[in-house]
C-alpha positions in Angstrom: 0.0 0.0 0.0 2.0 2.9 -1.3 -0.3 5.6 0.0 0.6 4.7 3.5 4.3 5.5 3.2 4.0 9.2 3.1 1.7 11.9 4.4 1.0 13.1 0.8 0.8 10.7 -2.0 -0.7 12.3 -5.2 -3.0 10.2 -7.4 -0.8 10.8 -10.4 2.0 8.9 -8.7 -0.3 6.0 -7.9 -1.4 5.7 -11.5 2.3 5.8 -12.6 3.0 3.0 -10.1 0.1 0.9 -11.4 1.2 1.4 -15.0 4.8 0.4 -14.2 3.6 -2.7 -12.4 1.4 -3.7 -15.4 4.3 -3.1 -17.8 6.6 -5.2 -15.6 4.2 -8.1 -15.4 3.6 -8.1 -19.2 7.3 -7.9 -19.8 8.2 -10.8 -17.6 5.3 -12.8 -19.1 6.6 -12.2 -22.6 10.3 -12.6 -22.0 10.0 -15.6 -19.7 13.4 -15.1 -18.2 13.2 -18.1 -15.8 14.1 -21.5 -17.0 11.1 -23.3 -15.3 8.4 -21.2 -17.0 6.7 -20.0 -13.8 6.4 -16.6 -12.2 7.8 -17.8 -8.8 10.7 -20.0 -8.0 8.8 -22.1 -5.5 5.5 -23.9 -5.1 3.5 -24.7 -2.0 1.6 -28.0 -1.8 -0.9 -28.5 1.0 -1.2 -32.1 2.1 -3.7 -31.5 4.9 -7.0 -29.8 4.8 -7.5 -27.0 7.3 -10.2 -27.2 9.9 -12.8 -24.6 10.7 -11.6 -24.4 14.3 -8.2 -23.0 13.1 -9.9 -19.8 12.0 -10.8 -18.8 15.6 -7.3 -17.6 16.6 -6.9 -15.7 13.4 -10.3 -14.1 13.8 -9.4 -13.1 17.3 -6.1 -11.6 16.2 -8.0 -9.6 13.5 -10.6 -8.3 16.0 -7.9 -7.4 18.5 -5.8 -5.6 15.9 -8.9 -3.6 14.8 -9.8 -2.6 18.4 -6.2 -1.6 19.1 -6.0 0.4 15.8 -9.3 2.1 16.6 -8.1 3.0 20.1 -4.9 4.3 18.7 -6.6 6.5 16.2 -9.1 7.8 18.8 -6.3 8.6 21.3 -4.1 10.2 18.6 -6.9 12.5 17.4 -7.5 13.7 21.0 -3.9 14.7 21.5 
């Protein structure tokens, strides 16, 4: 998220960044510089199915991060 790196990020710079990323993706696709004809040098294979119960800790972390972030913003705006 490039707009988070600075206090002022003009939309023109965002469009230039998107354009450069698109040109880079098409260039790599057409040139195919890697000998194994893939975009990445590794693959991940999942041998086990995940269980629904595994989502609980990640959901808790997401809610906790949201609450802490909201508290930070509220405290920061009151200063």
